[in-house]
C-alpha positions as CSV (number, residue, x, y, z in Angstrom):
1,M,43.8,-245.5,86.3
2,T,45.9,-245.9,83.7
3,T,48.8,-243.8,83.2
4,S,47.2,-242.3,79.5
5,F,44.3,-241.4,81.6
6,R,46.2,-239.5,84.4
7,K,48.4,-237.7,81.8
8,S,45.1,-236.3,80.2
9,V,43.5,-235.5,84.0
10,F,46.6,-233.7,84.6
11,V,47.0,-231.6,81.5
12,G,43.6,-230.7,81.7
13,I,43.9,-229.6,85.1
14,A,46.9,-227.8,83.9
15,G,45.0,-226.0,81.0
16,L,42.8,-224.9,83.4
17,S,44.7,-223.1,85.6
18,L,46.4,-221.2,82.8
19,A,43.6,-220.0,81.6
20,G,42.3,-218.9,84.9
21,S,46.1,-216.9,85.5
22,A,45.6,-215.6,82.2
23,A,42.0,-214.2,82.8
24,G,43.2,-213.0,86.2
25,C,45.8,-211.0,84.3
26,A,44.3,-209.7,81.4
27,P,43.9,-205.4,81.5
28,G,40.8,-204.3,82.3
29,Q,39.6,-201.8,84.8
30,A,36.5,-201.7,87.1
31,T,33.6,-199.4,85.8
32,G,30.6,-197.5,87.7
33,S,27.3,-197.4,86.2
34,Q,28.2,-195.1,84.0
35,G,30.7,-196.7,82.7
36,T,33.2,-194.5,83.9
37,P,36.5,-195.9,85.8
38,D,35.4,-196.4,90.1
39,A,37.1,-193.6,91.8
40,P,38.9,-194.7,94.9
41,S,37.1,-193.6,98.0
42,A,38.8,-191.6,100.4
43,A,39.0,-194.3,103.1
44,A,39.3,-197.2,100.6
45,G,43.2,-198.0,101.8
46,A,42.6,-195.7,105.2
47,A,41.4,-197.1,108.5
48,S,40.4,-194.7,110.9
49,Y,42.3,-194.8,114.6
50,K,41.4,-193.6,117.9
51,D,43.7,-190.8,119.2
52,G,46.0,-191.8,122.3
53,T,49.3,-193.7,123.1
54,Y,49.4,-197.8,122.4
55,S,52.4,-199.7,123.1
56,A,53.2,-203.5,122.1
57,D,56.1,-205.5,121.8
58,G,57.5,-206.9,118.8
59,N,59.9,-209.9,118.4
60,Y,62.3,-210.4,115.6
61,V,65.5,-213.2,115.3
62,S,69.1,-211.7,115.2
63,P,72.0,-214.0,115.1
64,N,72.1,-214.0,119.0
65,G,68.5,-215.5,119.1
66,T,64.7,-213.8,119.5
67,E,64.8,-210.6,120.3
68,T,61.8,-207.9,121.4
69,V,61.9,-204.2,121.1
70,G,58.8,-202.2,122.7
71,V,57.3,-199.7,121.3
72,T,54.5,-197.0,122.4
73,L,53.2,-194.6,119.5
74,T,50.9,-191.9,120.0
75,L,48.6,-191.0,117.7
76,A,46.4,-187.7,117.0
77,G,44.1,-187.2,113.9
78,G,45.4,-190.7,112.5
79,A,49.3,-189.9,112.5
80,V,52.2,-190.7,114.7
81,S,52.8,-187.4,116.9
82,D,55.3,-189.3,119.4
83,V,56.9,-192.4,119.2
84,Q,59.3,-194.6,122.2
85,I,61.2,-197.2,122.4
86,T,61.8,-199.6,125.1
87,Q,64.9,-201.7,124.7
88,H,65.2,-205.3,125.8
89,P,68.5,-206.6,124.9
90,S,70.1,-209.9,125.6
91,N,73.6,-208.6,124.4
92,P,75.7,-206.2,123.9
93,N,75.1,-206.3,120.9
94,T,71.4,-206.1,120.6
95,R,71.8,-203.1,123.1
96,K,74.1,-201.3,120.2
97,F,71.3,-202.0,117.2
98,Q,68.1,-201.0,119.4
99,G,69.8,-198.2,120.7
100,E,70.5,-196.7,117.5
101,F,67.3,-197.8,116.3
102,A,65.6,-196.0,119.3
103,G,67.6,-192.8,118.2
104,G,66.8,-192.5,114.7
105,I,63.2,-193.4,114.2
106,Q,61.5,-190.1,115.5
107,S,62.3,-188.7,112.4
108,Q,61.4,-191.5,110.1
109,I,57.6,-191.8,111.5
110,V,56.6,-188.9,113.4
111,G,53.7,-186.9,111.6
112,K,53.0,-189.8,109.4
113,N,49.4,-191.5,109.1
114,L,49.5,-194.9,110.9
115,N,48.9,-196.9,107.6
116,E,52.0,-195.7,106.0
117,I,54.3,-196.7,108.9
118,K,56.5,-199.7,107.7
119,V,60.3,-199.0,108.2
120,S,63.2,-201.8,106.8
121,K,66.3,-199.9,108.2
122,V,66.6,-197.3,110.8
123,A,70.2,-195.8,111.9
124,G,72.4,-199.0,110.6
125,S,69.7,-201.2,112.3
126,S,68.1,-203.7,109.8
127,L,66.6,-206.5,112.3
128,T,65.2,-204.3,115.0
129,S,62.8,-203.0,112.1
130,G,61.2,-206.4,112.0
131,G,60.0,-206.5,116.0
132,F,59.1,-202.5,115.1
133,N,56.9,-203.2,112.4
134,Q,55.3,-206.6,113.9
135,A,54.7,-204.0,117.4
136,V,53.0,-201.6,114.8
137,E,50.6,-203.9,113.3
138,K,49.5,-204.9,116.9
139,I,48.9,-201.2,117.7
140,K,46.9,-200.8,114.9
141,S,44.7,-203.4,115.5
142,E,44.4,-202.1,119.2
143,A,44.0,-198.5,117.7
144,Q,40.5,-199.3,115.6
C-alpha cells in the first residue's frame, strides 16, 4: 500500500467517523405515531425489586490495600427500610472509616428507592462508599 493511498483511506475513515458522531449529536426527539413526543413510561428507569432482606459484600481500595464492607438492605415496596453495615477492617484506619460510614449511612438511604442509591461520601468516609455501591449493585441483581 502506498503512503498516499493509506492517507486517503485514513482521511476517509476519519471523515465518516466524524459524520457519524455529528449525526449522533444532532438535536431531535423521538415521536410516537401521532407525531407527539413519546412520554417515558413509569417503569422505564425503575426495576421492580422483591421485598426482603439481602446481603452482599463490596470491595474497595484504600491506601492500605483492598478492603471489604458488608451491606445488608431490607426492601419494602422497592424502597430501603433498613440498612446494616458489617465492618471487615484490616487495620485501625479502616475500622475508623468503616465505623463512621456505618454511623451515617442510614440517614442517607432509608426511604429511598433502590435505584436511587449511589453514595459518594458518608460521614467523612469516601472510599468505603465504593465498596458499599458495589454491594448495592449485587443486591439489585439478587432482588429482581
